[in-house]
KEMARSE-65912 format. One record per atom (N, C-alpha, C): residue number from 1; atom name; x negated, y, z. Coordinates in Angstrom, 2 decimals, padded with zeros to 5 digits. Example, Ala and Ser with C-alpha at 12.3 -4.5 7.8 and 13.67 -1.06 7.14 Angstrom:
+-----+------+---------+---------+---------+
!   n ! atom !      px !      py !      pz !
+-----+------+---------+---------+---------+
!   1 !    N ! -013.19 ! -005.69 !  007.80 !
!   1 !   CA ! -012.30 ! -004.50 !  007.80 !
!   1 !    C ! -013.20 ! -003.30 !  007.80 !
!   2 !    N ! -012.85 ! -002.25 !  007.08 !
!   2 !   CA ! -013.67 ! -001.06 !  007.14 !
!   2 !    C ! -012.90 !  000.03 !  007.87 !
+-----+------+---------+---------+---------+
***
This chain:
+-----+------+---------+---------+---------+
!   n ! atom !      px !      py !      pz !
+-----+------+---------+---------+---------+
!   1 !    N ! -000.82 ! -001.20 !  000.00 !
!   1 !   CA !  000.00 !  000.00 !  000.00 !
!   1 !    C ! -000.86 !  001.26 !  000.00 !
!   2 !    N ! -001.96 !  001.26 !  000.70 !
!   2 !   CA ! -002.84 !  002.43 !  000.77 !
!   2 !    C ! -003.43 !  002.71 ! -000.61 !
!   3 !    N ! -003.74 !  001.65 ! -001.34 !
!   3 !   CA ! -004.30 !  001.81 ! -002.69 !
!   3 !    C ! -003.27 !  002.48 ! -003.60 !
!   4 !    N ! -002.03 !  002.09 ! -003.47 !
!   4 !   CA ! -000.95 !  002.67 ! -004.28 !
!   4 !    C ! -000.79 !  004.16 ! -003.97 !
!   5 !    N ! -000.84 !  004.53 ! -002.73 !
!   5 !   CA ! -000.71 !  005.94 ! -002.32 !
!   5 !    C ! -001.90 !  006.75 ! -002.84 !
!   6 !    N ! -003.08 !  006.18 ! -002.75 !
!   6 !   CA ! -004.28 !  006.85 ! -003.25 !
!   6 !    C ! -004.18 !  007.10 ! -004.75 !
!   7 !    N ! -003.69 !  006.11 ! -005.48 !
!   7 !   CA ! -003.54 !  006.26 ! -006.92 !
!   7 !    C ! -002.49 !  007.31 ! -007.28 !
!   8 !    N ! -001.41 !  007.37 ! -006.51 !
!   8 !   CA ! -000.37 !  008.37 ! -006.75 !
!   8 !    C ! -000.92 !  009.78 ! -006.53 !
!   9 !    N ! -001.73 !  009.94 ! -005.49 !
!   9 !   CA ! -002.35 !  011.23 ! -005.22 !
!   9 !    C ! -003.30 !  011.61 ! -006.35 !
!  10 !    N ! -004.08 !  010.64 ! -006.81 !
!  10 !   CA ! -005.03 !  010.89 ! -007.90 !
!  10 !    C ! -004.27 !  011.29 ! -009.17 !
!  11 !    N ! -003.18 !  010.62 ! -009.46 !
!  11 !   CA ! -002.38 !  010.95 ! -010.65 !
!  11 !    C ! -001.82 !  012.36 ! -010.53 !
!  12 !    N ! -001.30 !  012.69 ! -009.37 !
!  12 !   CA ! -000.74 !  014.02 ! -009.15 !
!  12 !    C ! -001.82 !  015.09 ! -009.33 !
!  13 !    N ! -002.99 !  014.86 ! -008.76 !
!  13 !   CA ! -004.09 !  015.83 ! -008.88 !
!  13 !    C ! -004.51 !  015.99 ! -010.34 !
!  14 !    N ! -004.57 !  014.88 ! -011.06 !
!  14 !   CA ! -004.97 !  014.95 ! -012.47 !
!  14 !    C ! -003.91 !  015.65 ! -013.31 !
!  15 !    N ! -002.65 !  015.43 ! -013.01 !
!  15 !   CA ! -001.58 !  016.11 ! -013.73 !
!  15 !    C ! -001.66 !  017.62 ! -013.50 !
!  16 !    N ! -001.93 !  018.02 ! -012.25 !
!  16 !   CA ! -002.08 !  019.45 ! -011.95 !
!  16 !    C ! -003.25 !  020.05 ! -012.71 !
!  17 !    N ! -004.35 !  019.30 ! -012.76 !
!  17 !   CA ! -005.52 !  019.78 ! -013.47 !
!  17 !    C ! -005.23 !  019.93 ! -014.96 !
!  18 !    N ! -004.50 !  018.97 ! -015.51 !
!  18 !   CA ! -004.13 !  019.02 ! -016.92 !
!  18 !    C ! -003.27 !  020.25 ! -017.19 !
!  19 !    N ! -002.30 !  020.53 ! -016.33 !
!  19 !   CA ! -001.43 !  021.69 ! -016.51 !
!  19 !    C ! -002.25 !  022.99 ! -016.44 !
!  20 !    N ! -003.19 !  023.06 ! -015.53 !
!  20 !   CA ! -004.03 !  024.25 ! -015.42 !
!  20 !    C ! -004.89 !  024.42 ! -016.67 !
!  21 !    N ! -005.45 !  023.33 ! -017.16 !
!  21 !   CA ! -006.28 !  023.40 ! -018.37 !
!  21 !    C ! -005.45 !  023.79 ! -019.59 !
!  22 !    N ! -004.24 !  023.28 ! -019.67 !
!  22 !   CA ! -003.36 !  023.65 ! -020.78 !
!  22 !    C ! -003.01 !  025.13 ! -020.72 !
!  23 !    N ! -002.75 !  025.64 ! -019.53 !
!  23 !   CA ! -002.45 !  027.06 ! -019.37 !
!  23 !    C ! -003.66 !  027.91 ! -019.75 !
!  24 !    N ! -004.85 !  027.47 ! -019.33 !
!  24 !   CA ! -006.07 !  028.19 ! -019.66 !
!  24 !    C ! -006.30 !  028.18 ! -021.17 !
!  25 !    N ! -006.02 !  027.05 ! -021.81 !
!  25 !   CA ! -006.17 !  026.93 ! -023.26 !
!  25 !    C ! -005.23 !  027.91 ! -023.97 !
!  26 !    N ! -003.98 !  027.96 ! -023.54 !
!  26 !   CA ! -003.02 !  028.89 ! -024.14 !
!  26 !    C ! -003.48 !  030.33 ! -023.98 !
!  27 !    N ! -003.99 !  030.64 ! -022.81 !
!  27 !   CA ! -004.49 !  032.00 ! -022.54 !
!  27 !    C ! -005.68 !  032.33 ! -023.43 !
!  28 !    N ! -006.59 !  031.38 ! -023.60 !
!  28 !   CA ! -007.75 !  031.61 ! -024.45 !
!  28 !    C ! -007.35 !  031.78 ! -025.91 !
!  29 !    N ! -006.39 !  030.99 ! -026.36 !
!  29 !   CA ! -005.92 !  031.12 ! -027.74 !
!  29 !    C ! -005.26 !  032.48 ! -027.96 !
!  30 !    N ! -004.47 !  032.93 ! -027.01 !
!  30 !   CA ! -003.83 !  034.25 ! -027.11 !
!  30 !    C ! -004.89 !  035.34 ! -027.13 !
!  31 !    N ! -005.88 !  035.22 ! -026.27 !
!  31 !   CA ! -006.96 !  036.20 ! -026.21 !
!  31 !    C ! -007.75 !  036.21 ! -027.52 !
!  32 !    N ! -007.98 !  035.05 ! -028.06 !
!  32 !   CA ! -008.71 !  034.95 ! -029.32 !
!  32 !    C ! -007.94 !  035.64 ! -030.44 !
!  33 !    N ! -006.63 !  035.43 ! -030.47 !
!  33 !   CA ! -005.80 !  036.09 ! -031.48 !
!  33 !    C ! -005.85 !  037.59 ! -031.34 !
!  34 !    N ! -005.80 !  038.05 ! -030.11 !
!  34 !   CA ! -005.86 !  039.49 ! -029.85 !
!  34 !    C ! -007.20 !  040.06 ! -030.30 !
!  35 !    N ! -008.27 !  039.34 ! -030.05 !
!  35 !   CA ! -009.59 !  039.82 ! -030.44 !
!  35 !    C ! -009.75 !  039.84 ! -031.95 !
!  36 !    N ! -009.14 !  038.87 ! -032.64 !
!  36 !   CA ! -009.20 !  038.87 ! -034.10 !
!  36 !    C ! -008.49 !  040.11 ! -034.67 !
!  37 !    N ! -007.37 !  040.46 ! -034.07 !
!  37 !   CA ! -006.63 !  041.66 ! -034.50 !
!  37 !    C ! -007.48 !  042.90 ! -034.25 !
!  38 !    N ! -008.13 !  042.97 ! -033.09 !
!  38 !   CA ! -008.98 !  044.11 ! -032.77 !
!  38 !    C ! -010.13 !  044.22 ! -033.76 !
!  39 !    N ! -010.77 !  043.12 ! -034.07 !
!  39 !   CA ! -011.88 !  043.13 ! -035.03 !
!  39 !    C ! -011.38 !  043.58 ! -036.40 !
!  40 !    N ! -010.24 !  043.08 ! -036.80 !
!  40 !   CA ! -009.67 !  043.47 ! -038.09 !
!  40 !    C ! -009.39 !  044.97 ! -038.13 !
!  41 !    N ! -008.83 !  045.50 ! -037.06 !
!  41 !   CA ! -008.56 !  046.94 ! -037.00 !
!  41 !    C ! -009.85 !  047.75 ! -037.06 !
!  42 !    N ! -010.87 !  047.29 ! -036.36 !
!  42 !   CA ! -012.16 !  047.99 ! -036.38 !
!  42 !    C ! -012.79 !  047.95 ! -037.77 !
!  43 !    N ! -012.67 !  046.82 ! -038.44 !
!  43 !   CA ! -013.20 !  046.72 ! -039.80 !
!  43 !    C ! -012.48 !  047.68 ! -040.73 !
!  44 !    N ! -011.17 !  047.81 ! -040.56 !
!  44 !   CA ! -010.40 !  048.76 ! -041.38 !
!  44 !    C ! -010.86 !  050.19 ! -041.11 !
!  45 !    N ! -011.10 !  050.51 ! -039.84 !
!  45 !   CA ! -011.57 !  051.85 ! -039.49 !
!  45 !    C ! -012.94 !  052.13 ! -040.11 !
!  46 !    N ! -013.81 !  051.13 ! -040.10 !
!  46 !   CA ! -015.14 !  051.29 ! -040.68 !
!  46 !    C ! -015.02 !  051.57 ! -042.18 !
!  47 !    N ! -014.15 !  050.82 ! -042.86 !
!  47 !   CA ! -013.97 !  051.03 ! -044.30 !
!  47 !    C ! -013.45 !  052.44 ! -044.57 !
!  48 !    N ! -012.49 !  052.90 ! -043.77 !
!  48 !   CA ! -011.94 !  054.24 ! -043.94 !
!  48 !    C ! -013.02 !  055.30 ! -043.71 !
!  49 !    N ! -013.80 !  055.13 ! -042.65 !
!  49 !   CA ! -014.86 !  056.09 ! -042.35 !
!  49 !    C ! -015.95 !  056.10 ! -043.42 !
!  50 !    N ! -016.26 !  054.92 ! -043.97 !
!  50 !   CA ! -017.25 !  054.86 ! -045.04 !
!  50 !    C ! -016.74 !  055.62 ! -046.27 !
!  51 !    N ! -015.47 !  055.46 ! -046.56 !
!  51 !   CA ! -014.86 !  056.17 ! -047.68 !
!  51 !    C ! -014.90 !  057.68 ! -047.45 !
!  52 !    N ! -014.58 !  058.09 ! -046.23 !
!  52 !   CA ! -014.62 !  059.52 ! -045.90 !
!  52 !    C ! -016.05 !  060.06 ! -046.00 !
!  53 !    N ! -017.01 !  059.26 ! -045.60 !
!  53 !   CA ! -018.42 !  059.68 ! -045.68 !
!  53 !    C ! -018.83 !  059.86 ! -047.14 !
!  54 !    N ! -018.44 !  058.95 ! -047.99 !
!  54 !   CA ! -018.77 !  059.07 ! -049.42 !
!  54 !    C ! -018.16 !  060.35 ! -049.99 !
!  55 !    N ! -016.91 !  060.61 ! -049.64 !
!  55 !   CA ! -016.23 !  061.83 ! -050.10 !
!  55 !    C ! -016.95 !  063.08 ! -049.59 !
!  56 !    N ! -017.30 !  063.09 ! -048.32 !
!  56 !   CA ! -017.99 !  064.24 ! -047.73 !
!  56 !    C ! -019.34 !  064.46 ! -048.40 !
!  57 !    N ! -020.07 !  063.40 ! -048.67 !
!  57 !   CA ! -021.38 !  063.54 ! -049.33 !
!  57 !    C ! -021.21 !  064.11 ! -050.74 !
!  58 !    N ! -020.19 !  063.62 ! -051.42 !
!  58 !   CA ! -019.92 !  064.10 ! -052.77 !
!  58 !    C ! -019.57 !  065.58 ! -052.76 !
!  59 !    N ! -018.73 !  065.98 ! -051.82 !
!  59 !   CA ! -018.36 !  067.39 ! -051.71 !
!  59 !    C ! -019.57 !  068.25 ! -051.35 !
!  60 !    N ! -020.43 !  067.74 ! -050.50 !
!  60 !   CA ! -021.65 !  068.47 ! -050.12 !
!  60 !    C ! -022.55 !  068.65 ! -051.34 !
!  61 !    N ! -022.69 !  067.62 ! -052.13 !
!  61 !   CA ! -023.51 !  067.70 ! -053.33 !
!  61 !    C ! -022.95 !  068.75 ! -054.28 !
!  62 !    N ! -021.62 !  068.77 ! -054.44 !
!  62 !   CA ! -020.98 !  069.77 ! -055.30 !
!  62 !    C ! -021.21 !  071.18 ! -054.75 !
!  63 !    N ! -021.07 !  071.35 ! -053.45 !
!  63 !   CA ! -021.28 !  072.66 ! -052.84 !
!  63 !    C ! -022.72 !  073.13 ! -053.02 !
!  64 !    N ! -023.66 !  072.22 ! -052.89 !
!  64 !   CA ! -025.07 !  072.58 ! -053.08 !
!  64 !    C ! -025.32 !  073.00 ! -054.52 !
!  65 !    N ! -024.71 !  072.28 ! -055.44 !
!  65 !   CA ! -024.88 !  072.62 ! -056.85 !
!  65 !    C ! -024.32 !  074.01 ! -057.14 !
!  66 !    N ! -023.13 !  074.28 ! -056.61 !
!  66 !   CA ! -022.54 !  075.61 ! -056.79 !
!  66 !    C ! -023.39 !  076.70 ! -056.17 !
!  67 !    N ! -023.90 !  076.43 ! -054.99 !
!  67 !   CA ! -024.76 !  077.39 ! -054.30 !
!  67 !    C ! -026.01 !  077.70 ! -055.13 !
!  68 !    N ! -026.61 !  076.62 ! -055.68 !
!  68 !   CA ! -027.81 !  076.80 ! -056.48 !
!  68 !    C ! -027.52 !  077.58 ! -057.75 !
!  69 !    N ! -026.32 !  077.42 ! -058.30 !
!  69 !   CA ! -025.95 !  078.18 ! -059.50 !
!  69 !    C ! -025.78 !  079.67 ! -059.18 !
!  70 !    N ! -025.27 !  079.95 ! -058.01 !
!  70 !   CA ! -025.01 !  081.32 ! -057.60 !
!  70 !    C ! -026.31 !  082.05 ! -057.28 !
!  71 !    N ! -027.30 !  081.33 ! -056.75 !
!  71 !   CA ! -028.57 !  081.96 ! -056.35 !
!  71 !    C ! -029.21 !  082.70 ! -057.45 !
+-----+------+---------+---------+---------+
***
């Protein structure tokens, strides 16, 4: 009888551990999804800023050319 009780306790403990690990897994998957969205948003911002930089450089080059013509 003692062996049976010990096994029941062990099963209960393992079931609790499994539930905790499953919850942790779900949390990690959710966190991973959130981080992927954040990375994607940051990549979009970088592309936008790179485009703005190219435009600003182009405008600066035009302004310099106009300035040199006026001199």
